[in-house]
C-alpha positions in Angstrom: 41.3 -6.7 39.7 42.4 -9.8 37.6 38.7 -10.4 36.8 38.4 -6.8 35.4 41.6 -7.3 33.3 40.3 -10.6 31.9 37.0 -8.9 30.9 38.8 -6.0 29.3 41.1 -8.4 27.3 38.1 -10.4 26.2 36.3 -7.2 25.0 39.4 -6.1 23.0 39.8 -9.5 21.5 36.1 -9.6 20.4 36.4 -6.1 18.8 39.5 -7.2 16.9 37.7 -10.3 15.6 34.7 -8.3 14.5 37.0 -5.8 12.8 38.8 -8.6 11.0 35.5 -10.2 9.9 34.2 -7.0 8.5 37.5 -6.4 6.6 37.3 -9.9 5.2 33.7 -9.5 4.2 34.5 -6.2 2.5 37.3 -7.8 0.6 35.1 -10.6 -0.6 37.3 -13.4 0.8 36.0 -16.7 2.1 38.1 -17.8 5.0 35.6 -20.3 6.4 33.9 -22.7 3.9 30.1 -22.5 3.5 28.0 -25.4 4.8 26.9 -26.5 1.3 29.2 -27.0 -1.6 26.7 -25.3 -4.0 27.3 -22.1 -2.0 31.0 -22.6 -1.8 31.5 -23.2 -5.5 29.8 -20.2 -7.0 32.2 -17.7 -8.7 33.0 -14.6 -6.7 32.3 -11.2 -8.3 32.5 -7.5 -7.4 28.7 -6.7 -7.5 29.1 -3.0 -7.9 31.3 -3.5 -11.0 28.6 -5.8 -12.6 26.0 -3.0 -12.9 25.9 -1.4 -16.4 25.8 2.4 -16.0 23.0 4.4 -17.6 21.9 8.0 -17.9 18.4 7.3 -19.0 16.8 7.9 -15.6 18.7 11.0 -14.6 18.1 12.5 -18.0 14.3 11.7 -18.1 12.4 15.0 -17.7 9.3 13.3 -16.3 11.2 11.4 -13.6 13.1 14.5 -12.6 10.2 16.9 -12.5 9.3 18.2 -8.9 6.3 16.7 -7.1 3.4 19.1 -6.9 1.6 19.7 -3.6 -1.5 18.0 -5.1 0.6 14.9 -5.8 2.0 15.0 -2.3 -1.6 15.1 -1.0 -2.4 12.0 -3.1 0.5 10.2 -1.5 -0.7 11.1 1.9 -4.3 10.1 1.2 -3.3 6.7 -0.2 -1.1 6.1 2.8 -4.0 6.9 5.1 -6.4 4.6 3.2 -3.9 1.7 3.5 -3.2 2.1 7.2 -3.5 -1.2 8.9 -6.2 0.0 11.2 -8.3 1.3 8.3 -8.0 -1.9 6.3 -8.7 -4.0 9.4 -12.1 -2.3 9.8 -13.1 -3.0 6.2 -11.9 -6.6 6.5 -14.0 -7.2 9.6 -17.1 -5.8 7.9 -16.5 -8.0 4.8 -16.0 -11.1 7.0 -19.8 -10.9 7.8 -20.9 -10.4 4.2 -18.8 -12.8 2.2 -17.7 -16.4 2.4 -14.0 -17.1 2.3 -12.7 -17.8 -1.2 -10.3 -20.3 0.5 -9.4 -20.7 4.2 -5.8 -19.7 3.5 -6.5 -16.8 1.1 -6.6 -13.3 2.7 -9.0 -10.8 1.2 -7.1 -8.1 -0.8 -8.0 -4.6 0.3 -6.1 -1.9 -1.6 -6.7 1.8 -1.2 -5.9 4.3 -3.9 -6.1 8.0 -4.7 -5.8 9.3 -8.3 -6.2 12.7 -9.9 -8.2 12.6 -13.1 -7.0 15.0 -15.8 -10.3 14.4 -17.7 -12.6 15.9 -15.0 -10.3 17.6 -12.6 -11.4 15.5 -9.6 -9.7 13.2 -7.1 -11.0 9.6 -7.3 -10.2 7.7 -4.1 -11.4 4.5 -2.6 -10.8 0.8 -2.4 -10.4 -2.2 -4.7 -11.3 -5.3 -2.8 -10.5 -8.7 -4.4 -10.5 -12.4 -3.4 -14.0 -12.2 -1.9 -15.9 -15.5 -1.8 -19.6 -16.0 -2.4 -21.7 -13.1 -1.0 -24.0 -13.8 2.0 -25.9 -10.6 1.4 -26.4 -8.1 -1.5 -23.0 -6.8 -2.7 -24.6 -3.4 -2.9 -24.9 -3.3 1.0 -21.2 -4.1 1.4 -20.3 -1.5 -1.2 -22.4 1.1 0.7 -20.6 0.2 4.0 -17.2 0.9 2.4 -18.5 4.3 1.1 -19.6 5.2 4.6 -16.1 4.3 5.8 -14.6 6.6 3.2 -16.9 9.4 4.2 -15.7 9.1 7.8 -12.0 8.9 6.8 -11.9 11.4 4.0 -15.2 13.4 3.9 -16.4 15.2 0.8 -16.7 18.4 2.8 -14.7 20.4 5.2 -15.0 18.8 8.7 -12.9 20.0 11.6 -9.2 19.2 11.0 -9.6 15.8 9.5 -8.0 16.8 6.2 -5.4 19.0 7.8 -4.2 16.0 9.8 -4.3 13.7 6.9 -2.8 15.5 3.9 -0.7 18.4 5.1 2.2 16.6 6.8 5.4 18.7 6.4 3.5 21.3 4.4 1.8 22.5 7.6 4.1 25.5 8.2 1.5 27.9 9.4 -1.6 27.9 11.6 -4.1 25.2 10.5 -6.8 27.7 9.7 -4.7 29.1 7.0 -5.3 26.0 4.9 -9.0 25.5 5.6 -10.4 27.2 2.6 -8.0 25.3 0.2 -8.7 22.0 1.9 -12.5 22.6 1.7 -12.0 22.9 -2.1 -10.0 19.7 -2.1 -12.7 17.8 -0.2 -15.4 18.9 -2.5 -13.5 17.4 -5.4 -13.3 14.0 -3.9 -15.1 11.1 -5.7 -15.6 8.1 -3.5 -15.5 4.7 -5.3 -15.4 1.1 -4.2 -14.9 -2.0 -6.3 -15.8 -5.5 -5.0 -14.7 -8.7 -6.8 -16.5 -11.9 -5.6 -15.4 -15.3 -7.0 -17.0 -18.7 -6.5 -14.9 -21.5 -7.8 -17.5 -24.1 -7.0 -20.0 -22.3 -9.2 -17.3 -21.1 -11.6 -18.6 -17.5 -11.4 -17.2 -14.1 -10.7 -19.2 -10.9 -9.9 -17.7 -7.4 -10.0 -19.7 -4.7 -8.3 -18.6 -1.0 -8.2 -20.4 1.9 -6.5 -19.5 5.6 -6.5 -20.6 8.8 -4.8 -19.4 12.1 -6.4 -20.5 14.5 -3.7 -21.5 14.7 -0.1 -25.0 13.2 0.3 -25.1 12.7 -3.5 -26.8 9.8 -5.1 -24.8 6.5 -5.5 -24.2 5.1 -9.0 -23.2 1.6 -9.9 -21.4 -0.5 -12.4 -21.6 -4.3 -12.4 -20.1 -7.1 -14.4 -20.5 -10.9 -14.1 -18.8 -13.7 -16.0 -18.5 -17.4 -16.0 -15.1 -18.9 -15.3 -13.5 -21.5 -17.4 -13.1 -24.9 -15.7 -9.6 -25.6 -14.4 -7.6 -27.8 -16.8 -7.2 -31.3 -15.6 -3.7 -32.4 -14.7 
């Protein structure tokens, strides 16, 4: 019995200490000195009072306009492209095709999805940077990423891939209700991949982009190369 009373008393005491600590933190008091004098000596301030109020954001018509369903789709597509599992597959493939730019530098793989007002299409794909010297033609690596895009976000209606990817909370009815609309969306996908390979030893950079505008369509390319300036001597 005494053992239970002691445990109960200890619990109440701990609760009171926690409550007191929370109150002190809220009030901005410093009852116990900080370890370093630099932390102890800084002036105390009410942080909420130090923020200058503004109406610019709440009055901006663009920022307060509702998100369209197409924009919601783009958000969902970009999230899918940047999922850890999707990016890991691409990194593994690139590991075979490019040297490391530096042992401690991770390759940057960034997925994106953008609607083009100019042509009414959705351009989606990957920008891949910090690749080292290529071990094989960059064209082959670019093609591999395009194949990955076709599996992830095909340019035609295939089963329920797009339903599961883009609808999210908008799926309020039977999936088949959305099939025709999603077939139209898929046919407006443009798949694009950009690879940036840099060799600091040779002071060169090669940028290779490939694109497919339709299912089984031809692949077009854009390429740029440049010589890097030598690093300034320290």
